[in-house]
MARKOL-964734 format. One record per atom (N, C-alpha, C, O): residue in three letters; x, y, z. Coordinates in steps of 0.001 Angstrom, whole numbers, plus 500000, padded with zeros to 6 digits. Layout:
# residues N
alaXYZ/...
This chain:
# residues 132
met051140051049644692/met050181049714644591/met050544049007644362/met050283048134645190/ser051472048472643162/ser051685047421642764/ser052785047029643822/ser053186045899643542/arg053375047497644847/arg054635046909645276/arg053305045982646493/arg053353044769646698/leu052415046779647025/leu051436046382647802/leu050676044946647123/leu050670043825647630/gly050231045252646193/gly049545043831645215/gly050462042769645141/gly049895041702645375/arg051823042634644873/arg052563041879644874/arg052485041158646218/arg052003040030646107/his052837041513647476/his052408041054648820/his051050040487648856/his050916039334649267/leu050269041006648562/leu048866040162648818/leu048961038918647990/leu048661037803648415/phe049385039170646813/phe049058037443645981/phe050314036605646879/phe050164035430646542/thr051219036661647646/thr052367036260647987/thr052239035372649456/thr052861034365649794/gly051115036199650241/gly050584035885651465/gly051668036656652615/gly051577036434653822/glu052473037389652144/glu053370038475652950/glu052337039517653782/glu052552039820654956/ile051274039986653070/ile050383040743653583/ile049320040078654370/ile048376040327653620/thr048852039473655255/thr047917039025655968/thr046492039457655923/thr045519038766655620/thr046539041272656431/thr045368041691656560/thr045651043016656012/thr046744043573655910/ile044098043573655560/ile044201045208655116/ile043012045522656334/ile041967044986656704/gly043849046754656731/gly042847047632657600/gly042934049247657142/gly043422049523656046/ser042486050190657945/ser042407051311657745/ser043233052440659118/ser043271052069660291/asp043667053439658768/asp043798054382659600/asp042558055703659207/asp042981056790658814/his041247055498659341/his040611056113659018/his040313057266660188/his040044057086661376/cys040462058586659401/cys040325059882660618/cys039754060638659579/cys040054060677658386/cys038791061300660283/cys037841062290659576/cys038299063744659825/cys037413064585659980/tyr039443064080659872/tyr040338065449659978/tyr040229065980658662/tyr040525065310657672/asp039697067501658587/asp039646067846657206/asp040879069023657392/asp041438069299658453/leu041106069560656217/leu042220070269656048/leu042815071163657127/leu043984071257657502/glu041487071926657614/glu042034072996658655/glu042520072403659751/glu043527072871660283/gln041927071354660232/gln042678070657661232/gln043865070038661236/gln044609069999662216/lys044183069327659711/lys045676069047659542/lys046383070269659241/lys047610070230659343/his045898071218658929/his046914072600658678/his047169073294660266/his047999074189660424/ser046517072866661154/ser046692073793662233/ser047703073307663025/ser047907073899664085/arg048651071979662630/arg049389071377663442/arg050619071181661922/arg051153070071661912/arg050936071888661051/arg051351071532660214/arg052777071795660359/arg053538071336659508/glu053183072405661228/glu054590072624661573/glu055318071622662011/glu056525071541661784/asp054548070631662784/asp055102069363663450/asp054443068150662905/asp053404067859663498/val054702067551662155/val053996066173661657/val053508065348662772/val052423064770662838/arg054711065377663876/arg054307064372664929/arg052866064575665657/arg052154063735666207/ala052698065811665498/ala051374066482666426/ala050098066515665584/ala048948066592666015/met050546066435664148/met049911067114663268/met048359065503663061/met048772064361662859/pro046749065767663163/pro045906064671663116/pro046591063643662398/pro047317064076661502/asn046561062299662554/asn047039061634661707/asn045715060444660696/asn044596060288661185/gly045949060014659862/gly044879059187659074/gly044167059862657922/gly044014061083657876/leu043782059116657096/leu042976059774656140/leu041410059500656133/leu040925058617656841/pro040791060152655454/pro039265059789655382/pro039215058936654464/pro040060058976653570/gly038168057925654470/gly037720057087653347/gly037325055843653585/gly037581055000652725/val036600055441654821/val036371054304655258/val035309053503653929/val035350052316653604/glu034568054398653452/glu033632054207652389/glu034421053640651293/glu034159052456651080/thr035077054021650741/thr036015053795649423/thr036922052995649519/thr037322052610648420/arg037636052395650725/arg038819051424651290/arg038512049997650519/arg039047049527649516/leu037473049489651341/leu037391048402650274/leu036783048053648814/leu037027046971648281/pro036113048875648307/pro035805049202646547/pro037033049585645946/pro037077049247644763/met038185050257646411/met039179050531645784/met040135049343645852/met040882049215644882/ile040232048452646845/ile040974047266646557/ile040729046335646133/ile041552045551645660/phe039152046115646204/phe038523045095645161/phe038762045343643797/phe039138044487642996/ser038493046768643490/ser038532046903641977/ser040234046891641594/ser040559046521640466/glu041092047234642399/glu042663047200642164/glu043047045668641823/glu043762045361640869/tyr042465044730642748/tyr043242043344642943/tyr042489042528642656/tyr042954041533642101/val041055042593642900/val040210041257642472/val039867041463640990/val040194040716640067/val039099042689640905/val038787043131639440/val039869043136638117/val039856042701636966/gly040756043851638938/gly042019044387637830/gly043228043477637705/gly043807043470636618/gln043823042461639006/gln044911042057638870/gln044742040349638880/gln045606039522638590/gly043210040090639351/gly042766038781639780/gly043463037943641134/gly044060036867641177/leu043151038818642083/leu043137038348643379/leu042109037475643456/leu041130037944642875/pro041865036190644016/pro040905035330644296/pro039987036293645452/pro040578036907646341/val038513036332645312/val037783036732645930/val037874036239647171/val037666037002648115/thr038234034745647423/thr038408034070648706/thr039507034891649450/thr039214035307650571/arg040538035121649027/arg041815035950649453/arg041272037171649956/arg041500037530651111/phe040442037950649023/phe040019039209649450/phe039081039093650783/phe039059040024651587/val038377038018650963/val037891038166652087/val038779037814653177/val038542038474654189/glu039686037019653283/glu040603036325654498/glu041304037889654750/glu041417038272655915/leu041656038561653892/leu042282039609654333/leu041625041092654576/leu042222042075655014/thr040496041026654254/thr039616042346654982/thr038712041729656111/thr038334042450657035/ala038344040335656042/ala037398040350657021/ala038145039392657848/ala038556039747658953/ala038379038052657344/ala038571036840658694/ala039883036975659068/ala040080036157659967/asn040866037589658833/asn042143037750659214/asn042308038921660401/asn042872038796661488/pro041653040069659863/pro041734040851660765/pro040655040559662162/pro040902041094663243/ala039541039715661982/ala039070039288662819/ala039845038468664046/ala039957038795665228/arg040394037156663274/arg041555036613664029/arg042569037422664793/arg042721037133665980/ala043257038362664290/ala044008039413664597/ala043533040271665784/ala044313040805666573/asn042236040359665846/asn041590041020666930/asn041153040150667995/asn040816040762669008/gly041048038645668058/gly040370037971668866/gly039019037822668703/gly038415037199669577/ile038349038314667661/ile036803038246667578/ile036379037232666558/ile035179037154666295/phe037334036363665893/phe037046035466664942/phe036640034076665959/phe037201034019667054/pro035849033183665645/pro034767033335664773/pro033282033862664770/pro032295033537664110/arg033489034771665726/arg031950035557665790/arg031933036522664239/arg031045036554663386/lys033104037167664268/lys033036038117662963/lys034149037201661961/lys034730036150662232/gly034185037889660930/gly034863037301660045/gly034641036020658893/gly035333035701657927/thr033444035477659407/thr032949033968658789/thr031689033982658520/thr031046034948658932/leu031074033040657844/leu029916032960657992/leu029435031779658157/leu029154031058657199/leu029252031365659614/leu029694030155659919/leu028112030373660795/leu027712031531660919/pro027344029326661321/pro026293029232662448/pro026697029727663547/pro027621029197664165/gly026095030795663970/gly026264031300665616/gly027165032961665302/gly027356033845666137/ala027514032958664081/ala028583034006663982/ala027558035343663359/ala026499035193662750/asp028028036268663609/asp027465037771663102/asp027530037630661740/asp028572037272661190/ala026376037912661055/ala025879037793659469/ala026168039218658913/ala025267039883658402/asp027513039693659029/asp027884040716658249/asp028366040704656657/asp029453040330656216/ile027672041022656218/ile027898040727654604/ile028002041626653690/ile027612042674654205/ala028261041779652788/ala028017042782651741/ala028081042317650536/ala028998041534650289/ile027097042688649444/ile027012042296648240/ile028011043015647029/ile028176044181647387/trp028452042864646245/trp029377043340645647/trp028961043227643739/trp028370042204643392/asp029194043952642990/asp028711044099641573/asp030249044325640991/asp030819045382640718/ala030666043104640909/ala032372043519639803/ala032211044571638708/ala033075045377638360/thr030784044423638139/thr030695045181636786/thr030398046648637058/thr030551047364636069/ala030048047196638061/ala029530048110638212/ala030794049262638040/ala031972049111638365/gln030086050577637361/gln031215051367637436/gln030609052950637707/gln029533053429637351/trp031542053462638347/trp031086054995639031/trp032333055571639636/trp033333054967640024/thr032058056959639641/thr033296057425640548/thr033095057982641687/thr031984058439641957/val034283058051642685/val033927058531644118/val033614059785644023/val034358060491643343/thr032556060328644611/thr032164061658644979/thr032056061943646144/thr032200061045646973/ser031742063405646602/ser031668063451647993/ser030161063079648833/ser029907063128650037/ala029396062734647787/ala027920062419648332/ala028324060626648709/ala027786060009649628/asp029214060124647908/asp029361058485648588/asp029817058599649772/asp029925057435650161/cys030358059705651089/cys031073059455651970/cys030118060156653009/cys029400061155652950/thr030390059264653944/thr029536060053655271/thr029936061239655691/thr029000062006655914/trp031349061807655942/trp031931062955656462/trp032029063876655684/trp032925063690654861/pro031484064824655576/pro031421066314654830/pro032845066976654921/pro033116068020655513/leu033724066140654196/leu034936067224654074/leu035515067631653343/leu035232067196652227/thr036608068626653381/thr037236069146652367/thr038433068178651248/thr038910068309650121/thr038484067527652005/thr039827066710651077/thr039195065274651468/thr038579064852652446/arg039681064665650120/arg039626063044650147/arg040234062561648926/arg040116062948647763/pro041106061359649600/pro042137060925648464/pro041994060236647304/pro042703060044646316/thr040631059828647749/thr039863058781646160/thr038818059661645505/thr038133059210644587/lys038672060893645944/lys037627061614645310/lys038171061774643807/lys039325061942643412/gly037060061674643153/gly037506061669641448/gly037872060313640747/gly037519060136639581/ser038586059332641447/ser038646058122641634/ser037751057254640558/ser036580057055640884/pro038152056789639459/pro037230055470639087/pro036825054559639995/pro037788054181640662/arg035647053961640354/arg035807052846641352/arg034561051828640375/arg033359052066640253/pro035397050615639756/pro034848049920639088/pro033761048614639610/pro032940047941638986/ala034086048623640690/ala033572047434641638/ala033324047668642947/ala033854048575643589/gly032503046851643391/gly032071047269644860/gly030451047465645248/gly029563047408644397/pro030260047659646398/pro028905047706646237/pro027921048891645859/pro028244049991646307/pro027143048843645346/pro026119049794644649/pro026461050956645546/pro026763050597646684/pro026493052277645329/pro026597053378645941/pro024867053869646208/pro024607054921646792/
């Protein structure tokens, strides 16, 4: 995480995305003899942004405007959907989230959409983000 964070602050990383895939352990283990054939990705689309916000905005002082660039505006630009997405301008889709930087809770299975047997962030403190 420290290497990632350094590049978020310098501008060397321009977007934050996810390879979210909701494969359970049984599905991953069915192909464990060959990682090239194993279903890839990790579950956790619900916790990705709160974990990044907690670590870098709350924990390390990344400006909120930079967080928005990394997670909304720049991915929209990269995918050719800016300014319809990724900004709050007249005529754009109004996709917004309200964050509480003082909230504190722990990631549980109940926070997640998919009922999986493994979750890389389960049990992690989640000190900021949208309320559960």
